[in-house]
RODO-2510 file (C-alpha; in nm, 4 decimals, decimal comma):
residues 111
     n   res          X          Y          Z
     1     x     1,2742    -1,7975     0,5745
     2     x     1,2859    -1,4943     0,8006
     3     x     0,9659    -1,2983     0,8654
     4     x     0,9030    -1,0070     0,6297
     5     x     0,7966    -0,6516     0,7122
     6     x     0,5226    -0,5711     0,4618
     7     x     0,3563    -0,2344     0,3961
     8     x     0,0199    -0,2658     0,2189
     9     x    -0,1371     0,0446     0,0624
    10     x    -0,4812     0,1206    -0,0837
    11     x    -0,6805     0,4415    -0,1183
    12     x    -0,9950     0,2949     0,0322
    13     x    -1,1517     0,3423     0,3741
    14     x    -1,0462     0,0893     0,6359
    15     x    -1,3465    -0,1406     0,6701
    16     x    -1,2660    -0,5005     0,7531
    17     x    -1,6086    -0,6161     0,6395
    18     x    -1,6392    -0,5169     0,2734
    19     x    -1,4604    -0,4710    -0,0557
    20     x    -1,0898    -0,4178    -0,1016
    21     x    -1,0122    -0,3658     0,2669
    22     x    -1,1819    -0,6927     0,3566
    23     x    -0,9553    -0,8748     0,1134
    24     x    -0,6517    -0,6909     0,2488
    25     x    -0,7363    -0,7664     0,6119
    26     x    -0,8108    -1,1336     0,5445
    27     x    -0,4870    -1,1858     0,3515
    28     x    -0,2940    -0,9843     0,6125
    29     x    -0,4321    -1,2136     0,8809
    30     x    -0,2869    -1,5072     0,6867
    31     x     0,0493    -1,3343     0,6492
    32     x     0,0594    -1,2528     1,0202
    33     x    -0,0298    -1,6142     1,0960
    34     x     0,2868    -1,7105     0,9092
    35     x     0,4893    -1,4741     1,1296
    36     x     0,5173    -1,1712     0,9004
    37     x     0,4632    -0,8131     1,0183
    38     x     0,2013    -0,6248     0,8168
    39     x     0,1304    -0,2508     0,8257
    40     x    -0,1603    -0,0929     0,6364
    41     x    -0,1972     0,2514     0,4818
    42     x    -0,5589     0,3256     0,3966
    43     x    -0,7367     0,6438     0,2920
    44     x    -0,7456     0,7637     0,6533
    45     x    -0,3622     0,7460     0,6623
    46     x    -0,3116     0,9145     0,3264
    47     x    -0,4798     1,2355     0,4318
    48     x    -0,8292     1,3228     0,3452
    49     x    -0,9375     1,6555     0,2088
    50     x    -0,8330     1,5977    -0,1493
    51     x    -1,1099     1,6717    -0,4010
    52     x    -1,2353     1,3454    -0,5559
    53     x    -1,1575     1,4607    -0,9093
    54     x    -0,7892     1,5077    -0,8158
    55     x    -0,7388     1,1907    -0,6048
    56     x    -0,5964     0,9852    -0,8925
    57     x    -0,3155     1,2407    -0,9283
    58     x    -0,2575     1,3509    -0,5686
    59     x    -0,2823     1,0226    -0,3773
    60     x    -0,0042     0,8366    -0,5667
    61     x     0,2346     1,1207    -0,4747
    62     x     0,1159     1,1073    -0,1139
    63     x     0,1803     0,7329    -0,1144
    64     x     0,5356     0,7812    -0,2367
    65     x     0,5967     1,0417     0,0323
    66     x     0,4446     0,8227     0,3048
    67     x     0,6474     0,5183     0,1994
    68     x     0,9698     0,7208     0,2012
    69     x     0,8942     0,8493     0,5520
    70     x     0,7816     0,5151     0,6952
    71     x     1,0674     0,3227     0,5338
    72     x     1,3199     0,5669     0,6821
    73     x     1,1664     0,5164     1,0279
    74     x     1,1197     0,1421     1,0075
    75     x     1,2587    -0,0568     0,7152
    76     x     1,0135    -0,2581     0,5032
    77     x     1,1061    -0,5606     0,2950
    78     x     0,8288    -0,5014     0,0428
    79     x     0,5510    -0,2539    -0,0345
    80     x     0,2255    -0,3791    -0,1813
    81     x     0,0189    -0,1127    -0,3575
    82     x    -0,3350    -0,1424    -0,4893
    83     x    -0,3060    -0,1388    -0,8677
    84     x    -0,4646     0,1969    -0,9627
    85     x    -0,2064     0,3796    -0,7490
    86     x     0,1160     0,1929    -0,8238
    87     x     0,2521     0,3706    -1,1346
    88     x     0,4116     0,6676    -0,9554
    89     x     0,5802     0,4437    -0,6973
    90     x     0,7057     0,2020    -0,9651
    91     x     0,8491     0,4894    -1,1707
    92     x     1,0169     0,6396    -0,8625
    93     x     1,1718     0,3043    -0,7743
    94     x     1,3404     0,2871    -1,1167
    95     x     1,5451     0,5904    -1,0124
    96     x     1,5606     0,5337    -0,6356
    97     x     1,6575     0,1757    -0,5574
    98     x     1,6613     0,2532    -0,1840
    99     x     1,2815     0,2263    -0,1937
   100     x     1,1550    -0,1211    -0,1047
   101     x     1,0527    -0,3571    -0,3857
   102     x     0,6901    -0,3274    -0,4898
   103     x     0,4103    -0,5779    -0,5439
   104     x     0,1068    -0,4560    -0,7327
   105     x    -0,2202    -0,5891    -0,5951
   106     x    -0,5254    -0,6019    -0,8219
   107     x    -0,8690    -0,6885    -0,6859
   108     x    -1,1793    -0,6901    -0,8963
   109     x    -1,4097    -0,8800    -1,1211
   110     x    -1,3609    -0,8839    -1,4932
   111     x    -1,6672    -0,7992    -1,7017
***
């Protein structure tokens, strides 16, 4: 199998030592160890300055825009998006098949 170019996206601060970003970095290390190329988009890359109460609406649109731009510059085989943000991208991909396939990543503990 040829190495994949993977874009992983989550609206959390990049901190290798806790929470969602720790999981993303650890699993990315494994993917890289298998020869895949992994690029991350975290909150710092999605533009700060959005009021917290609007993030759930604004950030998914920013993600779609960022993926379009990055994919045009450097083709990705797959985009992995943290679950709370994936709906807008998934809906856009129904109409725009030039967008890379999407994997939805969910991390959390069930009550």
